[in-house]
Structure formats: C-alpha cells, structure tokens
C-alpha positions as CSV (number, residue, x, y, z in Angstrom):
1,M,0.0,0.0,0.0
2,T,1.3,3.5,-0.9
3,D,0.2,6.6,0.9
4,F,0.7,9.7,-1.2
5,S,-0.6,13.2,-1.8
6,L,-2.4,14.8,-4.8
7,R,-3.6,18.4,-5.2
8,F,-7.0,20.0,-5.7
9,G,-6.3,23.7,-6.1
10,D,-4.4,24.9,-3.1
11,N,-5.3,21.9,-1.0
12,H,-3.8,18.5,-0.6
13,L,-5.6,15.2,-0.8
14,A,-4.5,12.1,1.1
15,C,-4.4,9.1,-1.2
16,Y,-3.9,5.4,-0.9
17,R,-2.8,2.9,-3.5
18,S,-2.3,-0.8,-3.9
19,G,-1.1,-2.6,-7.0
20,E,0.4,0.2,-9.0
21,G,0.7,-0.7,-12.7
22,G,-2.4,-2.9,-12.7
23,V,-5.8,-2.2,-14.2
24,P,-6.9,1.2,-12.9
25,L,-9.7,1.1,-10.3
26,L,-10.8,4.3,-8.5
27,I,-12.9,3.9,-5.3
28,L,-15.1,6.7,-4.1
29,H,-16.1,6.7,-0.4
30,G,-19.3,7.8,1.2
31,G,-20.5,10.5,3.6
32,P,-20.0,13.1,2.3
33,G,-17.2,13.3,4.8
34,V,-16.5,9.7,5.9
35,P,-12.9,8.9,5.1
36,C,-12.0,6.2,2.7
37,S,-10.5,3.5,5.0
38,Y,-13.8,1.7,5.5
39,V,-14.2,1.0,1.7
40,Y,-10.6,1.1,0.5
41,G,-9.7,-1.4,3.3
42,A,-12.2,-3.9,2.0
43,H,-11.1,-3.6,-1.7
44,K,-7.3,-3.0,-1.6
45,H,-6.8,-6.8,-2.0
46,Y,-8.0,-6.4,-5.5
47,A,-4.4,-5.5,-6.2
48,D,-3.7,-9.3,-5.9
49,E,-6.1,-9.8,-8.8
50,G,-4.4,-7.4,-11.1
51,F,-6.0,-4.1,-10.2
52,D,-4.3,-0.7,-9.4
53,V,-6.6,0.2,-6.5
54,V,-6.6,3.9,-5.6
55,S,-8.8,5.8,-3.2
56,W,-8.5,9.1,-1.2
57,D,-10.0,11.1,1.6
58,Q,-12.2,13.6,-0.2
59,L,-11.5,17.2,0.5
60,G,-12.8,18.1,4.0
61,C,-12.3,14.8,5.8
62,G,-9.7,12.3,7.0
63,A,-6.1,13.2,6.4
64,S,-6.9,15.6,3.5
65,D,-7.1,19.3,4.0
66,R,-10.2,20.7,5.6
67,P,-10.8,24.2,4.3
68,D,-13.5,26.4,5.9
69,D,-15.3,27.5,2.7
70,P,-19.1,26.7,2.5
71,A,-18.9,27.1,-1.3
72,L,-16.8,24.0,-1.6
73,W,-19.5,21.6,-0.5
74,Q,-21.4,21.2,-3.8
75,V,-21.8,18.3,-6.1
76,D,-20.2,19.9,-9.1
77,R,-17.1,20.8,-7.0
78,F,-16.7,17.2,-6.0
79,V,-17.0,16.0,-9.6
80,A,-14.1,18.4,-10.4
81,E,-12.1,16.8,-7.6
82,V,-12.6,13.3,-9.0
83,E,-11.4,14.6,-12.4
84,A,-8.4,16.3,-10.8
85,V,-7.4,13.0,-9.2
86,R,-7.8,11.1,-12.5
87,E,-5.6,13.7,-14.3
88,Q,-2.9,13.6,-11.7
89,L,-2.9,9.8,-11.8
90,G,-2.4,10.0,-15.5
91,W,-5.2,7.6,-16.2
92,D,-7.0,7.8,-19.6
93,R,-9.8,5.3,-18.8
94,F,-10.5,3.5,-15.6
95,F,-12.9,1.4,-13.6
96,L,-15.0,3.2,-11.0
97,L,-16.5,1.9,-7.8
98,G,-18.5,4.2,-5.4
99,N,-20.2,3.3,-2.1
100,S,-23.1,5.3,-0.7
101,W,-22.5,9.0,-1.4
102,G,-19.6,7.7,-3.5
103,G,-22.1,6.0,-5.8
104,M,-24.0,9.3,-6.2
105,L,-20.8,11.1,-6.9
106,G,-19.9,8.3,-9.4
107,I,-23.2,8.9,-11.2
108,E,-22.5,12.6,-11.4
109,Y,-19.0,11.9,-12.7
110,C,-20.2,9.5,-15.3
111,L,-22.8,12.0,-16.5
112,A,-20.0,14.6,-16.9
113,H,-17.1,12.4,-18.1
114,L,-18.5,9.1,-19.4
115,A,-15.7,8.5,-21.9
116,R,-13.3,8.2,-19.0
117,V,-15.0,5.3,-17.3
118,R,-14.7,1.7,-18.6
119,A,-17.3,0.2,-16.2
120,F,-19.0,1.4,-13.0
121,V,-20.0,-0.3,-9.8
122,I,-22.8,1.6,-8.0
123,G,-22.3,0.1,-4.5
124,N,-25.3,0.3,-2.2
125,S,-26.2,3.8,-3.4
126,A,-29.1,5.7,-4.8
127,A,-29.9,7.8,-7.8
128,S,-32.5,9.8,-5.9
129,M,-32.2,11.4,-2.5
130,P,-36.1,11.3,-2.1
131,H,-35.8,7.5,-2.5
132,L,-33.1,7.4,0.1
133,I,-35.2,9.4,2.5
134,R,-38.1,6.9,2.2
135,G,-35.6,4.2,3.2
136,F,-34.6,6.2,6.3
137,D,-38.2,6.6,7.2
138,R,-38.9,2.9,6.8
139,C,-36.0,1.9,9.0
140,K,-37.0,4.3,11.7
141,Q,-40.6,3.2,11.6
142,A,-39.5,-0.4,12.0
143,L,-38.2,0.6,15.5
144,G,-41.8,1.4,16.4
145,S,-43.9,4.6,16.0
146,D,-43.0,5.8,19.5
147,T,-39.2,5.6,18.8
148,A,-39.6,7.2,15.4
149,R,-41.6,10.1,17.0
150,M,-38.9,10.4,19.8
151,M,-36.1,10.7,17.2
152,A,-38.0,13.4,15.3
153,M,-38.6,15.3,18.6
154,R,-35.0,15.0,19.7
155,E,-33.8,16.3,16.4
156,A,-36.3,19.2,16.4
157,E,-35.3,20.1,20.0
158,G,-31.6,19.7,19.5
159,T,-31.3,17.1,22.2
160,V,-29.8,14.3,20.1
161,E,-27.2,13.6,22.8
162,H,-29.9,12.1,25.0
163,P,-29.3,8.4,25.8
164,E,-32.6,7.3,24.2
165,Y,-31.8,9.0,20.9
166,L,-28.3,7.6,20.9
167,A,-29.6,4.1,21.7
168,A,-32.0,4.3,18.7
169,R,-29.3,5.5,16.4
170,T,-27.0,2.6,17.6
171,L,-29.8,0.1,16.8
172,L,-30.1,1.6,13.3
173,M,-26.4,1.4,12.7
174,Y,-26.0,-2.2,13.7
175,R,-29.2,-3.3,11.9
176,H,-28.8,-1.4,8.6
177,M,-25.3,0.0,8.3
178,L,-23.1,-3.1,9.1
179,R,-24.6,-6.3,10.5
180,M,-21.6,-7.5,12.4
181,D,-21.2,-7.8,16.2
182,E,-17.7,-6.4,16.0
183,W,-17.0,-3.9,13.3
184,P,-13.6,-4.2,11.4
185,E,-10.9,-1.7,12.3
186,P,-11.0,0.1,8.9
187,V,-14.7,0.9,9.5
188,L,-14.0,2.0,13.1
189,A,-11.1,4.2,11.9
190,A,-13.4,6.0,9.4
191,M,-16.1,6.6,12.0
192,R,-13.9,8.4,14.6
193,P,-15.2,11.9,15.3
194,E,-11.9,13.5,14.7
195,V,-11.7,12.2,11.1
196,I,-15.3,12.7,10.0
197,G,-15.7,15.8,7.7
198,T,-18.4,17.6,9.6
199,R,-18.4,20.6,7.2
200,P,-19.2,18.7,4.0
201,F,-21.5,16.3,5.9
202,K,-23.6,19.0,7.5
203,A,-23.7,21.2,4.4
204,M,-24.7,18.4,2.0
205,F,-26.4,15.8,4.1
206,G,-27.4,17.7,7.3
207,P,-26.6,17.3,11.0
208,H,-28.5,14.1,11.6
209,F,-27.9,10.6,10.3
210,Y,-31.0,8.9,8.8
211,N,-32.5,12.4,8.1
212,C,-31.2,14.3,5.1
213,S,-31.8,18.1,5.4
214,G,-28.7,19.4,3.5
215,N,-28.3,20.6,-0.1
216,L,-28.6,17.0,-1.4
217,R,-32.2,16.7,-0.1
218,D,-33.7,17.2,-3.5
219,W,-30.9,15.6,-5.6
220,D,-32.4,13.2,-8.2
221,R,-30.7,11.7,-11.3
222,M,-33.2,8.9,-12.0
223,N,-34.2,10.4,-15.4
224,D,-30.6,10.8,-16.4
225,L,-29.5,7.2,-15.8
226,P,-30.2,6.1,-19.4
227,R,-27.3,8.4,-20.4
228,I,-24.9,6.1,-18.5
229,T,-24.4,3.6,-21.3
230,I,-21.3,1.8,-20.0
231,P,-21.4,-1.6,-18.2
232,T,-22.7,-1.0,-14.7
233,L,-23.2,-3.2,-11.7
234,V,-25.7,-2.2,-9.0
235,T,-25.2,-3.8,-5.6
236,T,-27.8,-3.7,-2.9
237,S,-28.6,-5.5,0.4
238,E,-31.7,-6.8,2.1
239,W,-31.2,-4.7,5.2
240,D,-29.8,-1.5,3.7
241,Y,-31.6,1.8,4.2
242,L,-31.0,2.2,0.5
243,L,-34.0,0.1,-0.3
244,P,-33.6,-2.8,-2.8
245,E,-36.7,-1.8,-4.7
246,Y,-35.1,1.5,-5.6
247,A,-31.8,-0.2,-6.5
248,R,-33.9,-2.3,-8.9
249,L,-35.3,0.9,-10.4
250,M,-31.8,2.1,-11.0
251,W,-31.0,-1.2,-12.7
252,E,-34.1,-0.8,-14.9
253,H,-33.0,2.7,-16.0
254,L,-29.4,1.8,-16.8
255,P,-29.0,0.4,-20.3
256,Q,-26.1,-2.0,-19.7
257,S,-26.5,-3.0,-16.1
258,E,-26.6,-6.0,-13.8
259,I,-27.9,-6.1,-10.3
260,V,-26.9,-8.3,-7.3
261,I,-28.8,-8.4,-4.0
262,F,-27.1,-9.6,-0.8
263,R,-29.4,-11.3,1.7
264,N,-28.8,-10.7,5.5
265,S,-26.5,-7.7,4.7
266,G,-26.5,-4.0,5.4
267,H,-25.0,-1.0,3.8
268,M,-21.5,-2.5,3.6
269,P,-21.8,-5.9,2.0
270,F,-18.0,-5.9,1.3
271,W,-17.7,-6.6,5.1
272,D,-20.8,-8.4,6.3
273,A,-21.3,-10.4,3.1
274,A,-17.7,-10.5,1.9
275,E,-17.8,-14.1,0.8
276,R,-20.6,-13.3,-1.7
277,Y,-19.8,-9.7,-2.4
278,H,-16.2,-10.0,-3.6
279,P,-16.7,-12.8,-6.1
280,A,-19.6,-10.9,-7.7
281,V,-17.8,-7.5,-7.9
282,L,-14.5,-9.0,-9.0
283,G,-16.2,-11.1,-11.5
284,F,-17.9,-8.1,-13.0
285,L,-14.7,-6.0,-13.1
286,K,-12.6,-8.8,-14.5
287,K,-15.1,-9.6,-17.2
288,H,-15.1,-6.0,-18.5
289,A,-11.3,-5.8,-18.1
290,G,-10.9,-9.0,-20.2
291,M,-9.2,-10.7,-17.3
292,T,-9.3,-14.4,-16.3
293,M,-11.0,-15.1,-13.0
294,M,-8.7,-16.6,-10.4
295,L,-10.9,-16.7,-7.3
296,D,-10.9,-19.3,-4.5
C-alpha cells in the first residue's frame, strides 16, 4: 500500500494505493465526509487480482485538507475533484466503484465524463435522495412509532445527545449499516469523530444521520441514468436503508446494467457479506477488463 498526496487547487488530498501498474480502479467513499478507509480497506486486496486500486479522503475529511469555505460543499465541485485525481494519476480510462455517497458522486462523474469510465459499480447507493429518505423513514418506523416520534422530537429540540436517541441510532447502525457484532478496524477508523468531515457532511447531508436536510435533499438523477451507457453493476442489500426496490429501479434505467442483492447484509456488504460480495464484484470487473477469473 502506498500513501501519497495529490492536489486540488491549493489543497492536498491524502491518497492510498495498492497494485500500482495494474488495471486502474478508482474507489469513491461515502458521507460526504466519511474517510475512505472503510471502503478502501475492503477492496485493496483487488491488487492481488491485477488491479491498481486507488482511493483518497475527499476534501474536507480524514487526512486531507479541511478548508472552511461553504462554497466547496457542492456536487459539481466534488466532480471536479474526481477529475483532478484522474488527471494527476495519468489515467486515460479506468474502472469506477462508489459506495453510498460515492455512488451518487460516481453517477455525477459518469454523466459529466462518461468517456473516461470503462465500467461502473454503484455500490449500495441511490440515484435519488427522495428515494433514500423513504428508506430512512422505513428503517425508523421499524423501530416502532414511539421511537420514530422520539427521534424526530429530539432532532427538532436539538437534544440528540440524550441516551434514548443515541440508543435508537445505535440500533439503526447495527441493523442497517453493518450487520456484524464487531466492526472491522478500517470501519471504526473511518467513524472516529476526529476524522469525519463535519463541514461537508452538515452542508450536503445535514446534522443528523438517517435524516437528510442538507443541499442534497432534492438531488435526483433517475431520469438521467439512461445516459450512462457503460457496463454498470448495481449492488444492494436486504437490510440496507437504501432500499432494494429503488436499486432495482436504477438497474431498470441503466441500459447495460446488472444487479446483485445480498441477503442478510446491510450498507457495507463488502464486510458483512464478503464471501458473496467480492466474487460478484471482482467477476464483473474482470469480465469487463478482459481478465481471467482466479478466485478461490
């Protein structure tokens, strides 16, 4: 693994790489503002299968610079950041994998720079924030109407540090984010408060998890998906708050797409369904890279 730095304007981006010289694979993390270790750590072994795996902490989080400029936290600016990374890596065309917000950013990048992407993995993501919000609401209602009402009241009052709110949020995280009793270290590392990018997260998503109130609230690219004509794999999970029925709608709108659904898995199937996830994703990537499968 190589740690290195790239630039975006006057700011530095903390980057991570395994398998330099292989087939280019760029990984986009979620949030916005959750550093890349949770998703890069699960995919860096693709270097052993012939891929040049690169990810980075997007501007505003992790070990990258964290400028205090509200104008930076816009979708178009993040698309420009992805393109700046590609240019500095010297890649002409590459494979793209995005998880959660990274999938949304990947959709935006493909709509702007489709000729640069050989194939795209939309990893447990959405093409419509209103669809995602419906998923949040379903997950909260599944805790019971009293709990859902409590969460709404605590958020309205600004008392989200109360133990009952924190308990409900913990239940949601272990039920829908990652269905493992013990979370892997790369996930825990990305969730530490000191590395989370609070500025991009609050501006774009909002202050509360499972309740989007930021500038992404009305984001919707469903009608533009037919323009993404490259091979695309949509992954989704039974227990994800990004509901499988909306992942299927994405698949139906994407002209050259496949879909795979992971039972008994949450938002991060590359950890809690790893034995099923990696053969499916590697198989897709290798097929479109013209590579021979060598999986156990």
